C-alpha positions in Angstrom: 15.2 -13.7 -20.2 17.3 -14.2 -17.0 20.6 -12.4 -18.3 18.8 -9.5 -19.4 17.6 -9.4 -15.8 21.1 -10.0 -14.4 22.4 -7.6 -16.6 20.0 -4.8 -15.3 20.8 -5.5 -11.6 24.6 -5.3 -12.5 24.1 -2.1 -14.2 22.2 -0.5 -11.3 23.6 2.8 -10.3 21.1 3.5 -7.5 21.6 2.0 -3.5 18.8 0.2 -2.4 17.9 2.8 0.3 17.6 5.4 -2.6 15.4 3.1 -4.3 13.1 2.7 -1.2 13.2 6.9 -0.8 12.3 6.9 -4.6 9.5 4.5 -4.4 8.3 6.4 -1.2 8.4 9.7 -2.9 6.4 8.2 -5.8 3.4 8.4 -3.3 3.4 12.2 -3.4 2.4 12.9 0.3 -0.3 9.9 0.1 0.3 8.3 3.2 -1.2 5.1 3.7 -1.1 5.2 7.4 -2.9 9.2 7.7 -4.7 8.2 4.8 -6.1 5.0 6.8 -6.7 6.8 10.2 -8.8 9.0 8.2 -10.9 6.5 6.8 -11.3 5.1 10.0 -12.9 8.7 11.5 -15.2 8.6 8.6 -16.2 5.0 8.9 -16.9 6.1 12.6 -18.8 9.1 11.6 -21.0 6.9 8.9 -21.8 4.7 11.8 -23.1 7.5 13.8 -25.1 8.9 10.8 -26.6 5.5 10.4 -27.7 4.9 13.9 -29.3 8.7 13.8 -31.2 7.7 10.6 -32.4 4.3 10.7 -35.5 4.8 12.4 -36.8 7.7 10.7 -35.0 7.8 7.3 -34.5 3.9 6.2 -33.8 4.6 2.7 -31.0 6.8 3.8 -29.5 4.5 6.9 -29.7 1.8 3.6 -27.3 3.9 1.7 -25.0 4.7 4.3 -24.9 1.0 5.1 -23.9 0.2 1.5 -21.3 3.0 1.5 -20.0 1.5 4.9 -19.5 -1.7 3.1 -17.6 -0.3 0.0 -15.7 1.9 2.8 -14.7 -1.3 4.2 -13.0 -2.5 0.9 -11.0 0.7 1.2 -10.3 0.6 4.9 -8.5 -2.9 3.9 -6.2 -1.8 0.8 -5.2 1.2 2.9 -4.2 -1.2 5.7 -2.2 -3.4 3.1 -0.5 -0.4 1.4 0.2 0.9 5.3 2.1 -2.6 5.8 3.8 -2.8 2.7 5.5 0.9 3.4 6.2 -0.2 7.0 7.9 -3.0 5.9 9.9 -1.0 3.3 10.6 1.5 5.6 12.0 -1.1 8.4 13.6 -4.2 6.9 16.7 -3.7 4.8 16.5 -4.5 1.0 17.9 -8.4 0.4 20.9 -7.4 -1.6 22.0 -11.2 -2.2 21.1 -11.0 -6.0 23.1 -8.0 -6.6 26.0 -9.0 -4.5 26.2 -12.3 -6.2 24.8 -12.2 -9.4 24.4 -15.4 -11.0 26.4 -16.0 -14.2 24.3 -15.1 -17.1 24.5 -18.4 -18.9 23.3 -20.7 -16.2 19.9 -19.6 -17.0 18.1 -19.0 -19.7 
């Protein structure tokens, strides 16, 4: 198994920068940072709607409250995606395994 992985690493033709660019391109414009800011705006809007409806439309306020709970999970996922993307952009990819591959017969 390790020999297959190491062989694949040795036969790589793309640089780590190209790999990161390709991974970023697969998002197809779905910028987690932008989506996170939009999600925050929607959360604020739902908060305002909740306050406006809780006295006269309690059922509506209850549904908004449920939606806000679910929306917080969306925001959490977007925050995690944004942090992963920022790490990919800012830190260089560790090339130690590519530069110094282990012999294929040492680990099996």
